[in-house]
Backbone bond lengths (Angstrom), bond angles and torsions (degrees), N, CA, C in turn:
res aa  C-N    CA-C-N  psi(-1)  N-CA   C-N-CA  omega(-1)  CA-C   N-CA-C  phi
1 X - - - 1.497 - - 1.500 110.59 -
2 X 1.288 117.42 163.39 1.406 124.34 -178.41 1.589 109.51 -69.17
3 X 1.299 117.00 156.46 1.426 116.77 -179.96 1.540 111.44 -67.44
4 X 1.277 120.34 143.11 1.484 122.00 -173.48 1.507 111.94 -72.58
5 X 1.273 113.23 152.01 1.543 112.54 176.89 1.466 111.00 -71.17
6 X 1.293 117.47 172.19 1.469 122.38 179.25 1.514 107.68 -63.19
7 X 1.351 117.38 128.47 1.389 120.59 179.14 1.466 106.47 -143.20
8 X 1.315 118.17 -158.66 1.437 122.79 179.49 1.558 110.74 -95.64
9 X 1.222 120.81 -10.53 1.393 125.00 -178.68 1.493 122.07 69.58
10 X 1.391 113.77 27.71 1.396 118.97 177.43 1.548 109.46 -129.43
11 X 1.300 117.92 177.99 1.451 119.22 -176.07 1.532 109.57 -112.02
12 X 1.346 113.10 156.02 1.492 120.77 174.15 1.512 106.38 -128.81
13 X 1.328 117.59 166.76 1.416 121.62 -175.99 1.512 111.93 -91.58
14 X 1.259 114.41 171.57 1.520 121.58 176.21 1.535 109.80 -54.34
15 X 1.362 117.90 -42.11 1.475 118.36 -178.74 1.539 112.12 -64.68
16 X 1.323 119.27 -36.36 1.461 121.73 178.60 1.489 109.85 -66.49
17 X 1.339 119.29 -45.00 1.401 122.97 178.78 1.493 109.98 -59.47
18 X 1.354 117.33 -51.51 1.431 120.28 -179.76 1.501 112.12 -59.48
19 X 1.318 119.98 -43.66 1.465 122.48 -172.12 1.554 109.01 -76.13
20 X 1.348 116.05 -27.70 1.461 117.16 -176.18 1.544 110.22 -107.38
21 X 1.300 116.48 22.35 1.499 119.63 -172.82 1.520 112.93 -62.11
22 X 1.329 116.48 -40.76 1.527 119.53 177.20 1.444 109.13 -59.36
23 X 1.326 120.74 -43.11 1.498 122.97 -174.75 1.575 108.92 -69.62
24 X 1.313 115.23 -43.34 1.534 116.34 -171.83 1.513 112.89 -91.64
25 X 1.313 117.71 3.72 1.471 114.31 172.58 1.503 112.25 -116.97
26 X 1.328 115.45 13.85 1.448 117.13 178.46 1.583 104.14 -86.06
27 X 1.340 114.31 -174.89 1.478 119.50 -171.06 1.511 110.41 -98.76
28 X 1.321 117.56 15.49 1.497 118.51 -177.16 1.494 102.75 -116.97
29 X 1.369 112.79 133.16 1.576 115.11 179.20 1.473 113.16 67.09
30 X 1.333 118.18 -155.11 1.427 119.11 -173.77 1.541 112.16 -66.66
31 X 1.272 117.33 135.50 1.345 126.64 -178.65 1.470 114.49 -123.94
32 X 1.301 118.66 116.23 1.490 119.06 -174.85 1.531 109.14 -83.27
33 X 1.331 116.09 144.74 1.410 125.57 172.07 1.478 105.67 -128.05
34 X 1.289 114.86 128.91 1.488 121.57 179.57 1.533 109.16 -122.39
35 X 1.345 114.31 116.49 1.472 119.39 -179.98 1.489 103.88 -121.92
36 X 1.357 114.23 126.37 1.535 119.64 169.51 1.517 111.19 -120.70
37 X 1.311 112.08 128.09 1.485 116.39 -175.22 1.516 116.13 46.46
38 X 1.338 111.70 46.90 1.500 119.77 175.34 1.549 115.53 74.42
39 X 1.321 116.09 5.49 1.474 119.79 176.48 1.512 108.90 -110.59
40 X 1.397 117.45 120.33 1.365 122.90 177.38 1.526 110.12 -80.30
41 X 1.340 115.77 123.30 1.483 116.56 -174.69 1.562 108.94 -81.85
42 X 1.318 113.28 149.31 1.457 118.96 174.65 1.599 108.55 -83.05
43 X 1.290 113.95 165.95 1.518 115.99 174.53 1.499 112.63 -54.63
44 X 1.355 118.20 -38.77 1.409 122.86 179.58 1.495 112.23 -66.96
45 X 1.292 118.25 -43.21 1.479 121.24 176.31 1.552 111.54 -60.78
46 X 1.354 113.15 -44.04 1.462 117.66 178.84 1.559 110.25 -58.73
47 X 1.293 114.45 -50.86 1.491 119.73 -178.18 1.536 110.58 -57.86
48 X 1.344 114.58 -45.61 1.446 119.98 -177.29 1.556 110.72 -61.77
49 X 1.335 112.75 -40.79 1.542 112.68 176.13 1.530 114.07 -64.92
50 X 1.357 113.27 -44.57 1.515 118.92 -176.55 1.502 112.42 -67.43
51 X 1.399 113.86 -25.29 1.454 120.52 -174.38 1.520 111.93 -90.53
52 X 1.344 116.09 -17.73 1.461 120.30 -172.92 1.543 110.81 -68.30
53 X 1.368 117.88 138.45 1.397 121.36 177.41 1.536 107.45 -64.13
54 X 1.341 118.68 136.46 1.490 122.62 -174.56 1.501 112.66 -103.22
55 X 1.343 115.94 -8.84 1.522 120.62 -176.35 1.501 108.07 -59.54
56 X 1.275 114.63 123.22 1.545 120.84 172.04 1.539 114.87 89.49
57 X 1.377 117.37 -10.90 1.479 116.96 -178.87 1.532 105.97 -130.77
58 X 1.324 113.22 100.24 1.444 116.55 -177.68 1.559 115.76 -67.92
59 X 1.278 114.82 -22.58 1.575 119.91 176.30 1.567 106.80 -68.64
60 X 1.288 120.15 -36.43 1.376 121.91 178.93 1.520 111.81 -65.35
61 X 1.286 111.82 -45.92 1.539 119.17 174.94 1.518 111.35 -63.89
62 X 1.264 117.52 -37.91 1.485 120.42 178.03 1.576 108.22 -65.34
63 X 1.253 116.46 -44.54 1.518 121.30 -179.55 1.487 109.20 -61.68
64 X 1.340 119.22 -41.95 1.493 121.18 -178.52 1.523 110.27 -67.83
65 X 1.326 116.18 -43.72 1.482 117.14 177.96 1.566 114.02 -68.39
66 X 1.306 115.13 -32.74 1.466 118.38 173.68 1.492 112.76 -67.08
67 X 1.316 116.83 -42.86 1.474 117.87 176.94 1.554 109.03 -64.07
68 X 1.301 119.17 -43.60 1.373 119.87 175.23 1.566 116.62 -55.30
69 X 1.342 111.27 -45.73 1.470 113.61 -179.93 1.498 111.22 -69.47
70 X 1.335 119.61 -36.99 1.490 118.76 176.60 1.545 113.21 -66.74
71 X 1.301 114.75 -31.53 1.468 121.15 174.42 1.601 111.79 -67.19
72 X 1.334 114.30 -40.99 1.474 121.56 176.89 1.544 106.60 -60.51
73 X 1.290 117.45 -50.63 1.447 120.87 -179.55 1.536 112.51 -59.78
74 X 1.339 116.02 -39.53 1.386 122.80 175.17 1.511 117.17 -60.86
75 X 1.333 111.80 -29.70 1.520 123.91 179.24 1.557 110.26 -90.73
76 X 1.335 116.83 -0.58 1.479 117.41 171.09 1.500 115.90 110.48
77 X 1.363 117.55 3.08 1.451 119.74 175.90 1.482 113.66 -68.29
78 X 1.336 121.76 150.40 1.440 123.37 175.42 1.523 112.19 -105.98
79 X 1.286 116.17 148.30 1.380 124.93 -174.10 1.582 109.62 -100.09
80 X 1.339 114.53 -172.90 1.450 120.51 166.05 1.485 107.19 -138.97
81 X 1.339 121.22 173.91 1.470 120.83 -171.18 1.600 111.07 -61.33
82 X 1.300 115.07 -33.88 1.471 117.18 179.33 1.523 111.93 -66.08
83 X 1.293 119.44 -39.99 1.470 126.19 179.47 1.577 106.19 -68.95
84 X 1.304 114.01 -43.23 1.489 115.51 178.21 1.568 112.38 -57.65
85 X 1.327 114.20 -42.07 1.428 121.08 -178.71 1.548 109.77 -67.44
86 X 1.333 116.69 -40.09 1.470 120.65 179.59 1.473 108.57 -66.50
87 X 1.341 123.60 -36.96 1.419 124.93 -179.07 1.560 108.28 -67.37
88 X 1.298 114.01 -42.36 1.509 117.58 -179.12 1.600 107.05 -67.40
89 X 1.301 118.02 -42.82 1.440 117.28 -177.89 1.556 111.34 -69.64
90 X 1.345 116.87 -41.50 1.482 117.56 177.90 1.506 112.09 -61.01
91 X 1.329 119.14 -32.89 1.472 116.15 175.88 1.550 110.92 -69.53
92 X 1.297 116.74 -34.20 1.547 120.47 178.51 1.505 106.22 -67.60
93 X 1.344 117.13 -42.79 1.484 123.35 -170.98 1.581 107.97 -67.72
94 X 1.308 116.55 -27.29 1.517 120.23 179.43 1.411 115.78 -84.66
95 X 1.339 119.89 -7.31 1.474 123.95 177.01 1.515 111.60 -65.01
96 X 1.302 119.39 138.22 1.442 118.98 172.59 1.547 111.22 -54.97
97 X 1.293 114.66 138.69 1.544 119.56 -179.70 1.529 111.63 84.36
98 X 1.319 120.13 1.21 1.434 118.73 -179.43 1.509 111.92 -58.53
99 X 1.290 116.21 139.22 1.485 119.27 177.46 1.541 112.16 -105.33
100 X 1.377 116.20 27.24 1.437 121.96 178.74 1.524 111.11 -57.30
101 X 1.272 118.63 142.30 1.448 122.19 176.99 1.576 109.56 -85.18
102 X 1.251 112.90 164.12 1.490 118.00 178.11 1.593 108.72 -62.78
103 X 1.296 114.00 -37.42 1.480 118.49 176.92 1.520 112.22 -61.51
104 X 1.303 118.13 -43.30 1.426 122.62 178.98 1.538 111.42 -65.09
105 X 1.377 115.80 -45.66 1.423 119.22 177.40 1.551 111.56 -60.26
106 X 1.310 113.30 -48.22 1.539 121.65 177.59 1.565 108.82 -53.60
107 X 1.260 120.97 -45.82 1.447 124.19 -173.89 1.579 107.88 -65.42
108 X 1.332 115.95 -42.63 1.491 121.94 179.13 1.543 108.95 -62.90
109 X 1.346 115.97 -47.28 1.459 120.53 178.47 1.509 109.37 -57.47
110 X 1.268 120.50 -46.80 1.415 124.62 -179.15 1.482 113.36 -58.68
111 X 1.358 115.81 -48.57 1.468 119.24 179.41 1.544 111.77 -65.39
112 X 1.308 115.69 -46.96 1.524 115.84 175.48 1.514 115.71 -61.95
113 X 1.333 116.89 -38.15 1.472 118.25 175.67 1.524 109.59 -61.41
114 X 1.317 115.99 -43.96 1.551 117.40 -179.08 1.517 110.30 -60.77
115 X 1.348 116.26 -42.48 1.439 121.25 176.67 1.521 111.15 -59.02
116 X 1.367 117.18 -51.09 1.439 121.44 -178.01 1.564 113.68 -61.16
117 X 1.325 113.68 -31.31 1.456 121.21 -179.07 1.547 111.82 -89.47
118 X 1.351 116.23 0.10 1.428 120.11 174.97 1.515 113.05 78.82
119 X 1.259 118.65 19.78 1.499 121.11 -179.28 1.472 114.68 -114.30
120 X 1.288 120.69 12.81 1.499 125.16 -176.27 1.579 110.40 -69.45
121 X 1.326 117.36 -32.02 1.478 120.79 -178.58 1.447 114.22 65.24
122 X 1.324 117.89 -162.46 1.472 126.88 178.26 1.575 109.95 49.79
123 X 1.412 117.09 44.11 1.391 118.19 173.29 1.515 112.39 93.13
124 X 1.351 120.99 -12.39 1.424 122.24 175.30 1.578 110.78 -68.97
125 X 1.323 119.65 153.41 1.422 121.49 -175.66 1.587 111.07 -64.24
126 X 1.257 116.68 153.92 1.446 122.78 171.03 1.527 110.87 -81.90
127 X 1.306 115.30 168.89 1.509 119.07 176.62 1.506 110.15 -70.48
128 X 1.286 114.75 146.94 1.492 118.84 178.77 1.535 109.34 -69.50
129 X 1.315 114.61 138.29 1.526 119.93 171.58 1.540 104.37 -82.32
130 X 1.328 114.12 176.90 1.456 118.86 -175.39 1.518 111.03 -66.87
131 X 1.369 119.75 -28.80 1.392 122.51 177.85 1.512 111.83 -68.30
132 X 1.335 114.69 -39.90 1.414 121.35 179.86 1.604 111.19 -70.19
133 X 1.247 114.32 -39.75 1.522 119.19 174.27 1.556 109.63 -59.66
134 X 1.318 114.17 -39.95 1.465 116.03 177.98 1.436 111.57 -64.27
135 X 1.317 116.44 -39.12 1.533 119.01 175.69 1.492 111.30 -57.91
136 X 1.326 118.40 -45.59 1.420 123.66 -178.54 1.521 107.71 -62.00
137 X 1.256 119.28 -40.68 1.508 123.64 177.74 1.455 108.71 -63.17
138 X 1.376 120.18 -48.77 1.423 127.23 -177.53 1.509 112.26 -61.72
139 X 1.246 116.53 -43.46 1.457 124.62 178.03 1.502 112.21 -65.89
140 X 1.215 114.78 -31.18 1.502 118.76 176.33 1.504 110.48 -76.28
């Protein structure tokens, strides 16, 4: 992936990305770009995926956590090898015809959720504190 733009180097959750989507997808300050399997998502597609109810469909949850992780990276967060592998796997699992098992999907969701919540460790970014979130909002 291309190098991330200058950001604050911390992670935010799915809810933050969804609630601040207008701010962080404009053309001022940090701008997120989310590309899944070669397709760059529009702001509307990102919002729809983050707003979709995830109960009962692990692939919807996987897509939401993947989008959040890719947005965090786009905003300057750093990953670790486990997160990188989960991102690669998640993209494969979301392809039509994927034979991923529920266990594989759940493992990717767990790793991506930990990353987005800032608890992945091993060199991955921590979660943004309120001051860092304010910086993201101000830069947007």
